[in-house]
C-alpha positions as CSV (number, residue, x, y, z in Angstrom):
1,X,66.9,-56.9,29.7
2,X,63.6,-57.2,30.0
3,X,62.4,-60.5,28.3
4,X,59.3,-61.8,30.4
5,X,57.9,-58.8,30.7
6,X,57.8,-58.0,27.1
7,X,56.7,-61.0,25.8
8,X,53.9,-60.6,27.7
9,X,53.1,-57.2,26.9
10,X,53.8,-58.9,23.2
11,X,51.0,-61.8,23.8
12,X,48.6,-59.7,25.4
13,X,49.0,-57.2,22.4
14,X,48.6,-59.7,20.1
15,X,45.4,-61.5,21.7
16,X,43.1,-57.8,21.5
17,X,44.6,-57.6,17.7
18,X,46.0,-54.6,18.3
19,X,48.9,-52.9,16.8
20,X,52.2,-51.7,18.4
21,X,51.1,-48.3,16.3
22,X,47.8,-48.3,17.7
23,X,49.5,-49.1,21.6
24,X,51.5,-46.5,21.0
25,X,49.0,-44.1,20.0
26,X,46.9,-44.9,23.1
27,X,49.8,-44.5,25.2
28,X,51.1,-40.9,23.9
29,X,54.3,-42.7,23.2
30,X,56.5,-43.2,19.6
31,X,55.9,-46.5,18.4
32,X,59.5,-47.5,18.5
33,X,59.4,-46.3,22.3
34,X,56.2,-48.8,22.3
35,X,58.3,-51.4,20.2
36,X,61.3,-51.2,23.1
37,X,58.8,-52.5,25.8
38,X,58.2,-55.8,24.2
39,X,61.5,-56.5,22.8
40,X,62.4,-56.3,26.8
41,X,65.0,-52.7,25.7
42,X,62.6,-50.8,28.3
43,X,60.4,-50.5,30.6
44,X,57.5,-48.2,30.7
45,X,56.6,-45.1,33.9
46,X,54.4,-46.6,36.2
47,X,51.4,-44.3,34.8
48,X,52.0,-46.1,31.5
49,X,51.8,-50.0,32.8
50,X,48.4,-48.7,33.9
51,X,47.3,-47.6,31.0
52,X,48.2,-51.2,29.3
53,X,47.2,-53.0,31.7
54,X,43.4,-51.2,31.1
55,X,44.1,-51.5,26.9
56,X,45.0,-54.9,27.6
57,X,42.7,-56.2,30.2
58,X,45.6,-57.6,31.6
59,X,47.1,-56.9,35.4
60,X,49.3,-54.5,36.2
61,X,50.3,-56.0,39.2
62,X,51.7,-59.2,36.9
63,X,53.8,-56.7,34.7
64,X,55.1,-55.1,37.6
65,X,55.9,-58.8,39.0
66,X,57.3,-60.0,36.1
67,X,59.6,-56.7,35.7
68,X,61.4,-57.4,38.8
69,X,61.9,-61.2,38.5
70,X,64.1,-60.0,34.9
71,X,65.7,-57.0,36.9
72,X,66.9,-59.7,39.2
73,X,68.2,-62.2,36.6
74,X,69.7,-59.7,34.8
75,X,71.9,-58.9,38.4
76,X,73.1,-62.4,38.6
């Protein structure tokens, strides 16, 4: 699971006062897919990471770093 990544994403979205549906629409994915990003059940593909970073004005590097840290923690 990718909890740190999902929490970061959820916090940033809420700070911009966007709904999950609005984010899904902007990314061109179904709302259930976007919800899986925030719950840590799935990760977006790299092009979506860049889109998310632009929409939410957050660091794509930080999103990738958190995903990598989460991945390391699931291995141990």
